[in-house]
N, C-alpha and C positions, 0 to 999 in steps of 0.2 A: 508529584504531578499525577496522582492517582486519578483515574478517569480515562486512561488510554483504553479505547474500545476493545471489549473482548473479541470482537470480530477480527481485529488485526491479528491476534494470536491464532484464532481458529483457521483463518484462511492460509496462514503460512504452514500450519500443520497439514493442510490439504494440498500443498504444492505438488506432491508426488502424484496424487490422483489427477490433478489438472494436467500434468505433463503427459500422463497416459492418454488422456482424452485428446491431446494434441493442441488444445487451444492456448495453453500457456506459452508454447514456443512462438505462436503467431503474435500474441500480445507483446512478448519481449522483443521480438524483431521489430514490430511497429514502433515501440518506444525508442529503439536505437535509431531508426530512420528519422523520426521527428527530432530527436536530440541532435543528430548530425546536421539536419536541416537548419535548426535554430542556432547552433553554436559552432559549426564546423566539425570536421572529421578527426581532429586530434584530441584524444581523451585527456591528455595532460593539460590542455588548455580549455577543456569543456567538461565541467563537473557533471552536468546532466548526462552527457554521453558516457563518462566513466562509470557513473552509477548504473546506467542502463546496461552497459557491457558486463559489469560485475554481477548483476542480477541474472543476465543471460548465461554467463559461465557457471554460476552456481546451480542453474537448472540444467546444465549439460547441453546447452545449445551449441551445435558444432561451430567451430571457428570460421568455416567457409560461409555459414549463414550470417554470422556477425559481420564479416568483412563485406559481404554483399549488401547488407542492410546499411552500413556506413556509406558505401558508394551510392546507394539509392538516395540516401539523405543529402549527400553533397552534390548530387546531380551527375555523377560520373556514369551511372547507368540509369535507364528509365524504369519507372514503376509508378504505382498509384501515389497520388498526392494526398497525404493525410493531414488533417488539421486537428488541433486540440480543442475540445469543448468540455466545459464543466456544467452538468445539469444539477439543479437543486430541487429538492422536494421533500415529501413526508411519507412515512410509513404508518402502519397502525400504531395506536397508542400515542400518536403525535411525535414519534421520533423524527429527528432531522436527518436528511440524507444528502451527501454530496457525491456525485458520480463523475469521475474523470474518464473521458473517452477520447479515442483517436479514430477518426472516421474519414472516409472519402465521399460520404453522402450524408450531410447533416440532417436533411429532411427525413431520410429513412431512419437514422439513429434516434432522432427526437420522437418519431412515431413509435418506435420500439420501446423506448424508455417509458413513454406515457402508458403504453399497453401493459408492460410488465408491472409498473407501479399500481395501475388500476386493478389488475388481477390480484395483487398482493395486499389490497386494502389501503393503498396509499394514493398519492397524487403528485404530479409534476408541478413545481412552483415556478415563480418568476425569478429571474436572476437577482441574487442578493437576499432572497427571502430567508436563507438559513446560514449563509456564509459567515455572518457575524458571530455565530455560535461556535466557530472553529478557529484554531490558530495553527499555522503551519510550523512544525518543529522537526528538527533532525532526530532520527531514531537510530541508536546503535545498540545491537543486541550482543551480549557476551555470554557464552555458554561455558560450563565447566563445573566440576564437583569440588567441594571444599575450598572455594575461593575465599581469600581473605577480604572481607567486605570493606574494611577500613582502608586497606592498601589500594583496592580498586577505586574506591571513592576518591582518594587523594589523587590517583592517576587521572581520573576523569576530570576533576576540578583543575588540575594543572594543565590539562589539554584544552580547557575552555568549556567543559560541559556545564549544564545548569542544574540537573537533578538526576537521581538514580532510583530505580524501583525494582524490588525483588520479584522474580517470576519463578516458575516451577523448577527450571534447570539452569538458572543463571540470573542475569540482570538486564534491564532495559535502561539505557542511558539517554537522557533528553538533552538536546543542544539547540542552539539557534540554527535555523535552517541553513545558514551560510557556513556553519562550522562543522557540519557532519563529517566531511571528508578529513578535516584536520584531526578531529577526535578519533575517527576510525584508524588513521595511520599511527597516531600516537599510542593507542592501545595495542595495536599490532606490534609495534616496536617494543612495547613493554612486555610482550609475551602472552597477551590475552587472545583467546580464540573468538574473533569477531565473526558472527554468522550472518549478520544483516546490518546494512548501513544505508539509509535512504531517508527521504522526508515523508511525513504523514501529516494529515490534518487531524489535530487533537481537539476533541470537544472541550469547551470550557466548563460544561456541567453535563451530567448524564440523567437519563430517565430510567428508573428502576423497573425492570420487567420481572415480576415474581410468579405470574401464572404460567404454567407449562404450555397451555394452548396458545397463549399470546407469544411466548418465546419461540415456539416452533414456527409459528406463522411468520415472525420477523426473520428468523434464520433462513426460512425457505425463500423469502423475498430477496434477502442478501445473496443467496446462492444463485437465484435466477438472474439477478443483475450481474454478478461476477461472471457468469457463464456466457454472457453475450459477447460475441467476438470483438465488438468495438470498445467494450469497457475495459479500462486499465485498472482503476481503483475505485472502491466504494468505501466511503467513510460514514459513520453513523454515531449517534450519541446515546445508544441504549446500553444498559448494564444489566446483565443476567447474573444472579448469584452463582458462585462456583459450584455449589451443590446441585443446583438445577441444571447447570450446563453439563456437569458430569453425567447426570441422569439422562439427559437428551442424547449426548454423544454415545453413551453405552447402548442405547436403543437403536 
């Protein structure tokens, strides 16, 4: 399933920087609030909540913050009422964008998304304009040196995974979106170091970006979208060659 957006890997390497800026904690807490609101406060019965809690703990969000977020979601304590909204649009070079947000003011957030996209050479589109270009899949990342690829592949397939892809320091395993938790738990029990397990929107095809100027412009737009307080996830269908990406990151 080659085509997993380079942006997915870049933004996870940036997690420590985001935490220092403080906006990552806020995003993770909002995700817990909405998950608890949608499916209840018991993570053993609410996979969305379990995933949100796991992400928060991985980013060192304090347990007290997590507990309060769950109670806000279930209505035990008062707080802002967030709703989930997905914006669709385009960036430069015609790349497709899907932007998942949690907001307590949809008019404000829509205006902000329109402004950010316009400044970055893109535009906000109508609902459904690019959704058909993506498919929601479970993503499980396994890290480690000298892993036996064949043994890992067999463990993944036995757990119900669909595909596996090599990355710099481990593997990305793709699953049906409903099976991500089962695959995660099976790999953990088999002794593998699972560093991420969640669902992502995977593009069915990608647009190659080979000019440095265009690549920098697209990455800046992605940064600006990700840094907005209301934005939880940004998905795109661009593909920048590894050599060019390394050059940009080095600068």
